[in-house]
ROSE-4610 file (N, C-alpha, C; in Angstrom, 1 decimal, always signed):
// ROSE-4610
residu = [M/M/M/N/N/N/L/L/L/L/L/L/E/E/E/N/N/N/I/I/I/N/N/N/L/L/L/S/S/S/L/L/L/P/P/P/S/S/S/R/R/R/Q/Q/Q/V/V/V/T/T/T/V/V/V/I/I/I/F/F/F/G/G/G/P/P/P/N/N/N/G/G/G/V/V/V/G/G/G/K/K/K/S/S/S/T/T/T/L/L/L/L/L/L/K/K/K/I/I/I/I/I/I/S/S/S/T/T/T/L/L/L/E/E/E/P/P/P/L/L/L/T/T/T/N/N/N/G/G/G/Q/Q/Q/I/I/I/L/L/L/Y/Y/Y/R/R/R/G/G/G/Q/Q/Q/S/S/S/V/V/V/Y/Y/Y/K/K/K/Q/Q/Q/L/L/L/S/S/S/K/K/K/F/F/F/R/R/R/Q/Q/Q/A/A/A/I/I/I/G/G/G/L/L/L/V/V/V/M/M/M/H/H/H/E/E/E/P/P/P/L/L/L/A/A/A/Y/Y/Y/P/P/P/N/N/N/L/L/L/T/T/T/A/A/A/R/R/R/E/E/E/N/N/N/L/L/L/K/K/K/F/F/F/L/L/L/G/G/G/N/N/N/L/L/L/Y/Y/Y/R/R/R/T/T/T/K/K/K/D/D/D/L/L/L/E/E/E/Q/Q/Q/R/R/R/V/V/V/D/D/D/N/N/N/L/L/L/L/L/L/S/S/S/E/E/E/F/F/F/G/G/G/L/L/L/S/S/S/D/D/D/Q/Q/Q/A/A/A/D/D/D/R/R/R/P/P/P/I/I/I/C/C/C/H/H/H/F/F/F/S/S/S/R/R/R/G/G/G/M/M/M/M/M/M/Q/Q/Q/K/K/K/F/F/F/M/M/M/I/I/I/A/A/A/K/K/K/A/A/A/L/L/L/L/L/L/N/N/N/D/D/D/P/P/P/H/H/H/T/T/T/L/L/L/L/L/L/L/L/L/D/D/D/E/E/E/P/P/P/F/F/F/S/S/S/G/G/G/L/L/L/D/D/D/Q/Q/Q/V/V/V/S/S/S/I/I/I/S/S/S/V/V/V/L/L/L/L/L/L/D/D/D/R/R/R/I/I/I/E/E/E/E/E/E/L/L/L/R/R/R/S/S/S/S/S/S/G/G/G/K/K/K/S/S/S/I/I/I/L/L/L/M/M/M/T/T/T/T/T/T/H/H/H/N/N/N/L/L/L/G/G/G/L/L/L/G/G/G/Y/Y/Y/S/S/S/A/A/A/G/G/G/S/S/S/K/K/K/F/F/F/Y/Y/Y/A/A/A/L/L/L/A/A/A/H/H/H/K/K/K/H/H/H/L/L/L/V/V/V/H/H/H/L/L/L/G/G/G/D/D/D/K/K/K/F/F/F/T/T/T/H/H/H/K/K/K/L/L/L/P/P/P/K/K/K/I/I/I/E/E/E/T/T/T/A/A/A/Y/Y/Y/R/R/R/S/S/S/L/L/L/V/V/V/T/T/T/P/P/P/I/I/I/I/I/I/P/P/P/L/L/L/S/S/S/R/R/R/S/S/S/E/E/E]
num = [1/1/1/2/2/2/3/3/3/4/4/4/5/5/5/6/6/6/7/7/7/8/8/8/9/9/9/10/10/10/11/11/11/12/12/12/13/13/13/14/14/14/15/15/15/16/16/16/17/17/17/18/18/18/19/19/19/20/20/20/21/21/21/22/22/22/23/23/23/24/24/24/25/25/25/26/26/26/27/27/27/28/28/28/29/29/29/30/30/30/31/31/31/32/32/32/33/33/33/34/34/34/35/35/35/36/36/36/37/37/37/38/38/38/39/39/39/40/40/40/41/41/41/42/42/42/43/43/43/44/44/44/45/45/45/46/46/46/47/47/47/48/48/48/49/49/49/50/50/50/51/51/51/52/52/52/53/53/53/54/54/54/55/55/55/56/56/56/57/57/57/58/58/58/59/59/59/60/60/60/61/61/61/62/62/62/63/63/63/64/64/64/65/65/65/66/66/66/67/67/67/68/68/68/69/69/69/70/70/70/71/71/71/72/72/72/73/73/73/74/74/74/75/75/75/76/76/76/77/77/77/78/78/78/79/79/79/80/80/80/81/81/81/82/82/82/83/83/83/84/84/84/85/85/85/86/86/86/87/87/87/88/88/88/89/89/89/90/90/90/91/91/91/92/92/92/93/93/93/94/94/94/95/95/95/96/96/96/97/97/97/98/98/98/99/99/99/100/100/100/101/101/101/102/102/102/103/103/103/104/104/104/105/105/105/106/106/106/107/107/107/108/108/108/109/109/109/110/110/110/111/111/111/112/112/112/113/113/113/114/114/114/115/115/115/116/116/116/117/117/117/118/118/118/119/119/119/120/120/120/121/121/121/122/122/122/123/123/123/124/124/124/125/125/125/126/126/126/127/127/127/128/128/128/129/129/129/130/130/130/131/131/131/132/132/132/133/133/133/134/134/134/135/135/135/136/136/136/137/137/137/138/138/138/139/139/139/140/140/140/141/141/141/142/142/142/143/143/143/144/144/144/145/145/145/146/146/146/147/147/147/148/148/148/149/149/149/150/150/150/151/151/151/152/152/152/153/153/153/154/154/154/155/155/155/156/156/156/157/157/157/158/158/158/159/159/159/160/160/160/161/161/161/162/162/162/163/163/163/164/164/164/165/165/165/166/166/166/167/167/167/168/168/168/169/169/169/170/170/170/171/171/171/172/172/172/173/173/173/174/174/174/175/175/175/176/176/176/177/177/177/178/178/178/179/179/179/180/180/180/181/181/181/182/182/182/183/183/183/184/184/184/185/185/185/186/186/186/187/187/187/188/188/188/189/189/189/190/190/190/191/191/191/192/192/192/193/193/193/194/194/194/195/195/195/196/196/196/197/197/197/198/198/198/199/199/199/200/200/200/201/201/201/202/202/202/203/203/203/204/204/204/205/205/205/206/206/206/207/207/207/208/208/208/209/209/209/210/210/210/211/211/211/212/212/212/213/213/213/214/214/214/215/215/215/216/216/216/217/217/217/218/218/218/219/219/219/220/220/220/221/221/221/222/222/222/223/223/223/224/224/224/225/225/225/226/226/226/227/227/227]
x = [+135.5/+136.4/+135.7/+136.0/+135.3/+135.8/+134.9/+135.3/+135.5/+134.9/+135.0/+135.4/+136.2/+136.6/+136.7/+136.2/+136.3/+135.9/+134.7/+134.1/+133.3/+133.7/+133.1/+132.7/+131.4/+131.0/+129.7/+129.7/+128.5/+128.0/+126.7/+126.1/+125.2/+125.8/+125.1/+124.2/+123.2/+122.4/+123.3/+122.8/+123.5/+124.9/+125.1/+126.4/+126.3/+127.2/+127.3/+128.6/+128.5/+129.7/+129.9/+131.1/+131.5/+132.6/+132.4/+133.4/+133.9/+135.2/+135.8/+136.4/+136.5/+137.1/+136.9/+137.9/+137.7/+136.7/+136.3/+135.4/+135.9/+135.1/+135.4/+136.0/+136.0/+136.6/+135.5/+134.3/+133.2/+132.3/+132.3/+131.5/+130.0/+129.6/+128.2/+127.8/+128.7/+128.4/+128.2/+128.9/+128.7/+127.4/+126.9/+125.6/+124.5/+124.7/+123.7/+123.5/+124.7/+124.6/+123.9/+124.3/+123.7/+122.2/+121.8/+120.4/+119.6/+120.3/+119.7/+119.4/+119.9/+119.7/+120.6/+121.7/+122.5/+122.7/+122.9/+123.0/+124.3/+124.2/+125.3/+125.9/+127.2/+127.8/+128.5/+128.8/+129.4/+129.1/+129.1/+128.9/+127.4/+127.1/+125.7/+125.6/+124.3/+123.9/+122.8/+123.1/+122.2/+121.5/+120.2/+119.4/+118.8/+119.2/+118.7/+118.9/+120.1/+120.5/+119.9/+119.2/+118.7/+119.0/+119.2/+119.5/+118.4/+118.8/+117.9/+117.0/+117.6/+116.8/+115.7/+115.7/+114.6/+113.5/+113.7/+112.8/+112.9/+112.9/+113.2/+112.3/+111.0/+110.1/+110.2/+110.4/+110.6/+111.9/+113.0/+114.3/+114.2/+113.6/+113.5/+112.7/+111.7/+110.9/+111.7/+112.7/+113.5/+114.7/+114.9/+116.1/+115.6/+116.4/+116.2/+117.5/+117.4/+118.5/+118.6/+119.8/+120.2/+121.3/+121.0/+122.0/+122.1/+123.0/+123.2/+121.9/+121.3/+120.1/+118.9/+117.9/+116.8/+115.9/+115.8/+115.0/+113.6/+113.0/+111.7/+111.1/+109.9/+109.2/+109.5/+110.2/+110.7/+109.5/+108.4/+107.3/+106.3/+106.5/+105.7/+106.3/+105.5/+106.1/+106.7/+107.4/+108.0/+107.0/+105.9/+104.8/+104.2/+103.9/+103.3/+104.2/+105.5/+106.4/+106.4/+106.5/+106.5/+105.2/+104.1/+102.8/+102.6/+103.1/+103.0/+103.8/+105.1/+105.9/+105.3/+104.8/+104.2/+103.1/+102.3/+101.1/+101.6/+102.7/+103.2/+103.7/+104.3/+104.8/+103.7/+102.5/+101.4/+101.9/+102.5/+103.1/+101.9/+102.0/+101.0/+101.1/+100.0/+99.9/+100.7/+100.5/+101.3/+101.3/+100.2/+100.1/+101.0/+101.0/+101.7/+103.2/+103.5/+104.9/+105.5/+104.8/+105.3/+105.6/+104.6/+104.7/+106.0/+106.1/+107.2/+108.6/+108.7/+110.0/+110.3/+109.3/+109.5/+109.9/+109.3/+109.7/+111.1/+111.4/+112.7/+113.8/+113.7/+114.7/+114.5/+113.7/+113.5/+112.9/+112.0/+111.3/+109.9/+109.4/+107.9/+107.5/+108.3/+107.9/+108.0/+108.7/+108.9/+108.1/+107.3/+106.7/+105.8/+105.2/+104.3/+104.8/+106.1/+106.9/+107.4/+107.3/+107.9/+109.4/+109.8/+111.2/+112.2/+111.7/+112.6/+113.1/+112.5/+112.9/+113.8/+114.1/+114.8/+116.3/+116.9/+118.4/+119.1/+120.4/+121.1/+120.9/+121.0/+120.8/+119.4/+118.5/+117.1/+116.8/+117.3/+117.1/+117.7/+119.0/+119.6/+118.7/+118.2/+117.3/+116.1/+115.5/+114.3/+114.7/+115.8/+116.2/+116.4/+117.0/+117.1/+115.8/+114.9/+113.5/+112.9/+113.0/+112.5/+113.0/+114.3/+114.9/+114.4/+113.9/+113.5/+112.0/+111.3/+109.9/+109.3/+109.8/+109.3/+109.9/+110.6/+111.3/+112.1/+113.1/+113.8/+114.7/+114.9/+115.8/+117.3/+117.6/+118.9/+118.9/+119.8/+120.0/+121.3/+121.2/+122.3/+122.4/+123.5/+123.7/+125.0/+124.8/+125.9/+126.1/+127.3/+127.7/+126.5/+126.0/+124.8/+125.0/+126.2/+126.4/+126.6/+126.7/+126.8/+125.8/+126.1/+125.1/+124.5/+124.7/+124.0/+124.7/+123.9/+124.5/+124.8/+125.5/+125.9/+124.8/+123.7/+122.5/+121.9/+121.9/+121.3/+122.3/+123.6/+124.6/+124.4/+124.2/+124.0/+122.8/+121.7/+120.4/+120.7/+121.4/+121.6/+122.5/+123.5/+124.4/+123.6/+122.7/+121.9/+121.0/+120.4/+119.4/+120.1/+121.3/+122.1/+122.4/+122.8/+123.1/+121.8/+120.7/+119.4/+119.0/+119.2/+118.8/+119.7/+121.0/+122.0/+121.6/+121.3/+121.0/+119.7/+118.8/+117.5/+117.6/+118.8/+118.9/+119.1/+119.1/+119.2/+120.7/+120.7/+122.0/+122.2/+123.4/+123.6/+124.9/+124.9/+126.1/+126.2/+127.3/+127.5/+128.8/+128.8/+130.0/+130.3/+131.5/+131.9/+133.3/+133.7/+135.1/+135.5/+134.5/+134.7/+135.1/+136.3/+136.8/+136.3/+136.3/+135.8/+134.4/+133.5/+132.1/+131.8/+132.5/+132.3/+132.7/+133.8/+134.3/+133.3/+132.8/+131.8/+130.5/+130.1/+128.9/+129.2/+130.4/+130.6/+131.0/+130.9/+131.4/+132.5/+132.5/+133.5/+133.8/+135.2/+135.6/+136.4/+136.1/+136.8/+137.2/+138.2/+138.5/+138.3/+137.8/+137.7/+138.7/+139.7/+140.8/+141.3/+141.6/+142.1/+141.3/+140.0/+138.9/+138.6/+139.4/+139.3/+138.8/+138.1/+137.7/+138.6/+139.2/+140.2/+139.7/+139.7/+139.3/+140.3/+139.9/+140.8/+140.8/+139.7/+139.6/+138.2/+138.1/+136.8/+137.0/+135.9/+135.9/+136.4/+136.0/+136.5/+138.0/+138.7/+140.1/+141.0/+140.3/+141.1/+140.6/+141.5/+141.1/+141.2/+140.7/+140.6/+142.0/+143.1/+144.4/+144.9/+144.6/+145.0/+144.3/+143.0/+142.2/+142.7/+143.0/+143.5/+144.8/+145.7/+147.0/+146.9/+146.0/+145.8/+145.1/+144.2/+143.5/+144.5/+145.3/+146.2/+147.1/+147.6/+148.5/+147.9/+146.5/+145.9/+145.5/+145.0/+144.4/+145.2/+146.3/+147.1/+147.6/+148.0/+148.3/+147.2/+145.9/+144.8/+144.4/+144.2/+143.7/+143.9/+144.2/+144.4/+143.2/+143.4/+142.4/+141.6/+140.3/+139.4/+138.9/+139.2/+138.7/+137.3/+137.0/+135.8/+135.4/+134.1/+133.6/+133.5]
y = [-189.2/-188.2/-186.9/-186.1/-184.8/-183.7/-183.1/-181.9/-180.7/-180.5/-179.3/-179.8/-178.9/-179.2/-177.9/-178.0/-176.9/-175.6/-175.6/-174.4/-173.7/-172.4/-171.6/-170.3/-170.0/-168.8/-168.2/-167.0/-166.2/-165.3/-165.1/-164.3/-163.2/-162.2/-161.1/-160.3/-159.6/-158.7/-157.6/-157.0/-155.9/-156.2/-157.5/-157.9/-158.8/-158.6/-159.5/-160.3/-161.5/-162.3/-163.0/-162.9/-163.5/-164.5/-165.7/-166.8/-167.0/-166.7/-166.9/-168.3/-168.9/-170.1/-170.7/-171.4/-172.1/-173.2/-173.6/-174.7/-176.0/-176.7/-178.0/-178.0/-176.8/-176.8/-177.0/-177.0/-177.2/-176.0/-175.0/-173.8/-174.2/-174.9/-175.3/-176.3/-177.2/-178.1/-177.4/-176.4/-175.6/-174.9/-174.3/-173.7/-174.7/-175.9/-177.0/-177.5/-177.5/-177.9/-176.9/-175.6/-174.5/-174.5/-174.7/-174.6/-175.9/-176.9/-178.2/-179.1/-178.8/-179.6/-180.8/-180.7/-181.9/-182.1/-183.3/-183.5/-183.0/-182.6/-182.1/-183.3/-183.6/-184.8/-184.5/-183.3/-182.9/-181.5/-181.1/-179.7/-179.4/-178.1/-177.6/-176.3/-176.1/-174.9/-174.2/-173.0/-172.3/-171.2/-171.0/-169.8/-169.2/-168.0/-167.2/-168.1/-168.7/-169.4/-170.7/-171.3/-172.6/-173.4/-174.7/-175.6/-175.5/-175.4/-175.3/-176.5/-177.7/-179.0/-179.0/-178.1/-178.0/-177.1/-176.4/-175.4/-175.4/-176.6/-176.7/-176.0/-176.0/-175.3/-173.8/-173.3/-171.9/-171.4/-172.2/-171.8/-171.8/-172.8/-172.8/-171.7/-171.2/-170.1/-168.8/-168.8/-167.5/-167.4/-168.3/-168.2/-168.2/-167.5/-167.6/-168.2/-169.1/-169.9/-169.8/-169.5/-169.7/-170.7/-171.7/-172.8/-173.0/-173.9/-174.2/-174.9/-175.7/-176.4/-175.4/-175.4/-174.4/-174.7/-175.9/-176.2/-175.8/-176.1/-175.6/-176.7/-176.5/-177.5/-177.0/-177.8/-177.4/-177.2/-177.9/-177.9/-176.8/-176.1/-175.0/-173.7/-172.7/-171.4/-170.7/-169.6/-168.9/-168.3/-167.8/-167.3/-168.4/-169.5/-170.6/-171.1/-171.2/-171.6/-170.7/-169.4/-168.4/-168.4/-168.5/-168.5/-169.7/-170.8/-172.1/-172.0/-171.5/-171.3/-170.2/-169.2/-168.1/-168.6/-169.5/-170.0/-170.9/-171.6/-172.4/-171.5/-170.4/-169.4/-168.5/-168.6/-167.6/-166.2/-165.9/-164.6/-163.6/-162.5/-161.4/-160.7/-160.3/-159.6/-160.4/-161.7/-162.6/-162.2/-161.9/-161.6/-160.4/-159.3/-158.1/-158.4/-159.2/-159.5/-160.3/-161.2/-162.0/-161.1/-160.3/-159.3/-158.4/-157.9/-157.0/-157.7/-158.9/-159.6/-160.0/-160.4/-160.8/-159.5/-158.4/-157.2/-156.7/-156.8/-156.4/-157.1/-158.4/-159.1/-159.4/-158.6/-158.6/-159.9/-160.5/-161.7/-161.6/-160.4/-160.2/-160.8/-160.6/-161.1/-162.7/-163.3/-164.8/-165.4/-164.6/-165.1/-166.4/-166.5/-167.6/-168.7/-168.7/-169.8/-170.8/-172.1/-173.1/-172.9/-173.0/-172.7/-173.6/-174.8/-175.8/-175.2/-174.2/-173.6/-172.3/-172.0/-170.8/-171.0/-169.9/-169.9/-169.9/-170.1/-170.1/-168.8/-167.7/-166.4/-166.2/-166.5/-166.4/-167.3/-168.5/-169.4/-168.8/-168.2/-167.6/-166.4/-165.6/-164.5/-165.0/-166.1/-166.7/-167.2/-167.8/-168.4/-167.3/-166.1/-165.0/-164.4/-164.3/-163.9/-164.8/-166.1/-167.1/-167.0/-166.7/-166.6/-165.5/-164.4/-163.2/-163.2/-164.2/-164.2/-164.0/-164.8/-164.8/-163.7/-162.7/-161.7/-162.3/-163.1/-163.9/-163.0/-163.5/-162.8/-163.0/-164.2/-164.6/-165.1/-164.6/-165.1/-165.8/-167.0/-167.9/-167.9/-167.4/-167.2/-167.9/-169.0/-169.7/-169.3/-168.6/-168.1/-167.3/-166.3/-165.6/-164.8/-164.4/-163.7/-164.5/-165.8/-166.8/-166.7/-166.4/-166.4/-165.1/-164.1/-162.8/-161.8/-161.0/-159.9/-158.7/-157.7/-156.6/-155.9/-155.7/-155.0/-155.8/-157.1/-157.9/-158.0/-157.9/-157.9/-156.6/-155.5/-154.2/-154.2/-154.8/-154.9/-155.7/-156.8/-157.7/-157.0/-156.3/-155.6/-154.5/-153.8/-152.8/-153.5/-154.6/-155.3/-155.8/-156.4/-156.9/-155.8/-154.6/-153.5/-153.0/-153.0/-152.6/-153.6/-154.9/-155.9/-155.8/-155.6/-155.4/-154.2/-153.1/-151.9/-152.0/-152.9/-153.1/-154.1/-154.6/-155.5/-157.0/-157.3/-158.8/-159.3/-160.6/-161.3/-162.0/-161.8/-162.4/-163.2/-164.4/-165.3/-165.5/-165.2/-165.4/-166.2/-167.2/-167.8/-167.4/-167.2/-166.9/-167.1/-167.3/-167.4/-166.0/-165.1/-163.8/-162.8/-162.5/-161.6/-160.2/-159.6/-158.3/-158.1/-158.9/-158.8/-159.1/-160.1/-160.4/-159.3/-158.6/-157.5/-156.4/-156.1/-155.0/-155.3/-156.5/-156.8/-157.0/-157.4/-157.9/-156.9/-157.3/-156.6/-157.3/-158.6/-159.4/-160.6/-160.9/-161.8/-163.0/-164.2/-165.4/-166.1/-167.0/-168.0/-169.4/-170.2/-171.7/-172.4/-172.9/-173.7/-174.7/-175.9/-177.0/-177.4/-177.4/-177.8/-176.7/-175.6/-174.7/-173.3/-172.6/-171.2/-170.2/-169.4/-168.4/-167.0/-166.2/-164.8/-164.0/-163.3/-162.5/-161.0/-160.5/-159.2/-158.6/-157.3/-156.6/-155.4/-155.0/-153.9/-152.7/-152.4/-151.2/-151.0/-152.2/-152.2/-152.7/-153.4/-154.1/-153.6/-153.1/-152.7/-154.0/-154.0/-155.1/-155.8/-155.0/-155.6/-156.4/-156.0/-156.7/-158.0/-158.0/-159.2/-160.2/-159.6/-160.5/-161.1/-160.4/-161.0/-162.1/-161.9/-162.9/-164.1/-163.9/-165.0/-165.8/-165.1/-165.8/-166.7/-166.3/-167.0/-168.3/-168.4/-169.6/-170.5/-169.9/-170.8/-171.0/-170.2/-170.3/-171.7/-172.5/-173.9/-174.7/-174.2/-175.0/-174.6/-173.3/-172.9/-171.4/-170.9/-169.4/-168.6/-167.4/-166.4/-165.9/-165.8/-165.2/-163.8/-162.8/-161.5/-161.3/-161.8/-161.6/-162.9/-162.9/-164.1/-163.8]
z = [-8.3/-8.0/-7.9/-6.8/-6.6/-7.6/-8.2/-9.1/-8.3/-7.1/-6.3/-4.9/-4.2/-2.9/-2.0/-0.8/+0.2/-0.4/-1.0/-1.5/-0.4/-0.1/+1.0/+0.3/+0.2/-0.5/+0.1/+0.3/+0.8/-0.3/-0.5/-1.5/-0.8/-0.4/+0.2/-0.7/-0.2/-1.0/-1.6/-2.7/-3.3/-3.8/-4.1/-4.6/-5.8/-6.8/-7.9/-7.8/-7.4/-7.2/-8.6/-9.1/-10.3/-10.1/-10.7/-10.7/-12.1/-12.3/-13.6/-13.6/-14.8/-15.0/-16.4/-16.9/-18.2/-18.2/-19.3/-19.4/-18.8/-18.1/-17.6/-16.2/-15.5/-14.1/-13.1/-13.4/-12.4/-12.1/-13.0/-12.7/-12.8/-13.8/-14.0/-12.9/-12.5/-11.5/-10.1/-9.9/-8.6/-8.6/-9.7/-9.7/-9.6/-10.2/-10.1/-8.7/-8.0/-6.6/-5.7/-5.9/-5.2/-5.4/-6.6/-7.0/-6.7/-6.2/-5.8/-7.0/-8.2/-9.3/-9.3/-8.5/-8.3/-6.8/-6.4/-4.9/-4.3/-3.1/-2.3/-1.6/-1.9/-1.3/+0.0/+0.3/+1.6/+1.9/+3.2/+3.6/+3.6/+3.5/+3.5/+2.7/+2.3/+1.6/+2.5/+2.9/+3.7/+3.0/+3.3/+2.8/+4.0/+4.3/+5.4/+6.7/+6.8/+8.1/+8.2/+7.2/+7.3/+6.1/+6.3/+5.2/+4.1/+2.9/+1.7/+1.7/+2.1/+2.0/+3.0/+4.0/+5.0/+4.5/+3.4/+2.8/+1.4/+0.8/-0.6/-1.6/-1.4/-2.2/-2.1/-0.9/-0.7/-1.3/-1.2/-1.7/-3.2/-3.8/-5.3/-5.9/-5.1/-5.6/-5.4/-4.6/-4.3/-5.2/-6.1/-7.0/-8.5/-9.3/-10.7/-11.3/-12.3/-12.7/-14.2/-14.7/-16.1/-16.3/-17.0/-17.2/-18.7/-19.1/-20.6/-21.1/-20.2/-20.6/-20.4/-21.3/-21.2/-20.0/-19.5/-18.3/-18.6/-19.8/-20.2/-21.1/-21.5/-22.4/-23.9/-24.6/-26.0/-27.0/-26.8/-27.8/-27.4/-26.3/-25.9/-26.4/-26.7/-27.1/-25.8/-26.2/-25.1/-24.1/-24.7/-23.8/-23.0/-23.6/-22.9/-21.7/-22.0/-21.0/-19.8/-20.1/-19.0/-18.2/-18.9/-18.2/-17.4/-17.9/-17.1/-15.8/-16.0/-14.8/-13.8/-14.4/-13.6/-12.8/-13.4/-12.6/-11.5/-11.7/-10.6/-9.5/-9.8/-8.8/-8.3/-8.9/-8.5/-8.7/-9.8/-10.1/-10.3/-9.6/-9.7/-11.1/-11.6/-12.9/-14.0/-14.1/-14.9/-16.4/-16.9/-18.4/-18.6/-17.9/-18.0/-17.8/-16.8/-16.5/-17.7/-18.2/-19.3/-20.5/-20.8/-22.0/-21.8/-20.6/-20.3/-20.5/-20.0/-20.1/-21.5/-22.3/-23.7/-24.5/-24.1/-24.8/-24.4/-23.2/-22.7/-23.4/-23.6/-24.2/-25.7/-26.3/-27.8/-28.3/-27.6/-28.0/-28.3/-28.3/-28.5/-29.9/-30.9/-32.2/-32.3/-31.4/-31.4/-30.2/-29.5/-28.3/-28.5/-29.7/-29.9/-30.8/-30.8/-31.5/-30.6/-30.8/-30.0/-29.8/-28.6/-28.3/-28.9/-29.3/-29.9/-31.3/-31.8/-33.0/-32.9/-31.6/-31.3/-31.6/-32.1/-32.2/-30.8/-30.9/-29.6/-28.8/-29.5/-28.9/-28.4/-29.1/-28.7/-27.5/-27.5/-26.3/-25.1/-25.2/-24.1/-23.5/-24.4/-23.9/-23.3/-23.8/-23.2/-21.8/-21.7/-20.3/-19.3/-19.8/-18.8/-18.4/-19.4/-19.1/-18.1/-18.3/-17.4/-16.0/-15.9/-14.6/-13.8/-14.5/-13.9/-13.6/-14.1/-14.0/-12.6/-11.7/-10.3/-9.4/-10.0/-9.2/-8.1/-8.4/-7.4/-6.5/-5.3/-4.4/-4.8/-5.4/-5.8/-7.2/-8.0/-9.4/-9.5/-10.2/-10.5/-12.0/-12.5/-14.0/-14.5/-15.2/-15.8/-17.2/-17.4/-18.7/-19.4/-18.7/-19.2/-20.5/-20.8/-22.1/-23.3/-23.1/-24.3/-25.3/-26.5/-27.6/-27.8/-26.9/-27.0/-28.0/-28.7/-29.5/-28.5/-29.1/-28.3/-27.7/-28.4/-27.8/-26.6/-26.7/-25.7/-24.5/-24.8/-23.7/-22.9/-23.6/-22.9/-22.1/-22.6/-21.8/-20.6/-20.7/-19.6/-18.5/-19.0/-18.0/-17.2/-17.9/-17.2/-16.3/-16.7/-15.8/-14.6/-14.7/-13.5/-12.6/-13.0/-12.2/-11.5/-12.2/-11.6/-10.5/-10.7/-9.7/-8.5/-8.7/-7.6/-6.8/-7.4/-6.7/-5.9/-6.4/-5.7/-4.5/-4.3/-3.2/-3.5/-4.7/-5.1/-4.9/-4.8/-4.7/-6.0/-6.7/-8.0/-8.0/-8.5/-8.6/-10.1/-10.7/-12.2/-12.4/-13.3/-13.7/-15.2/-15.5/-16.9/-17.1/-18.4/-18.8/-19.4/-19.6/-20.2/-19.2/-19.1/-18.0/-18.1/-19.3/-19.5/-19.1/-19.6/-19.3/-17.8/-17.3/-15.9/-15.0/-15.3/-14.6/-14.6/-15.8/-16.0/-15.1/-15.0/-14.2/-12.7/-12.4/-11.0/-10.0/-8.7/-7.5/-6.9/-6.8/-6.1/-7.0/-7.1/-8.1/-7.6/-8.1/-7.8/-9.0/-8.9/-9.9/-9.4/-10.2/-9.9/-10.7/-10.0/-10.6/-9.7/-10.3/-9.6/-8.4/-8.6/-7.6/-6.5/-6.5/-5.4/-5.9/-5.0/-5.3/-4.6/-5.5/-5.0/-5.2/-4.1/-4.2/-5.0/-6.0/-6.8/-6.4/-5.8/-5.4/-5.6/-5.2/-5.3/-6.3/-7.0/-7.9/-7.3/-6.0/-5.4/-5.2/-5.1/-4.8/-5.9/-6.9/-8.0/-9.4/-10.1/-11.5/-12.3/-13.6/-14.4/-14.6/-15.0/-15.2/-14.0/-12.8/-11.6/-11.4/-11.7/-11.7/-12.8/-14.0/-15.1/-14.7/-14.1/-13.7/-12.7/-11.7/-10.7/-11.4/-12.3/-13.0/-13.8/-14.6/-15.5/-14.7/-13.5/-12.7/-12.2/-12.2/-11.7/-12.9/-14.0/-15.1/-16.3/-16.4/-17.7/-17.9/-16.9/-17.1/-17.7/-17.5/-17.9/-19.3/-19.5/-20.9/-21.0/-22.2/-22.3/-21.9/-21.4/-21.0/-22.2/-22.0/-23.0/-22.5/-23.2/-22.8/-23.4/-24.6/-25.3/-26.1/-26.4/-27.1/-28.6]
């Protein structure tokens, strides 16, 4: 049985596209398909006008991904994981970039600790740092605020706006309407297998987005404004 049907989505530069939806509706699956972690059963995924499967290595180096799974080596330290990945990407000034990202997300003191010993919040910050390591053109963020404290949330919101302003394309999924609205530019809901456009920040205030969202998902699960 298909979890998703007739999904049509563009991710232009300088835009934060936010997909709201309760747990279990397919948000994570959608990001896994877009990132090629799960196979596409129908349709196509294009990057700069060409199928991602015809430029798989190039596409994977052009994206940064945050998922529920760390997608890293649990017995390596945060620093070792980032340096290993950076060497694969041939990241310039790797040592400095790793230090800067660890500092930005408050992990400098834990940088040489195996990530298998990280708390949920620390792991989330590590995954965000890892997603930013290769200076990706496109960021795919699955519930990026999960497990973060208020200071880390503020850092992430500022970083997302900085990335958007610099020309990056960002796709975020979340069940948190307030934080998603703060970060986003264009808003969708994923419900009953379909993606529904809720509005844009320039034309729709938060209450209007909330009303449209409630009408779609209330039969599934109550709305969450905060975590």
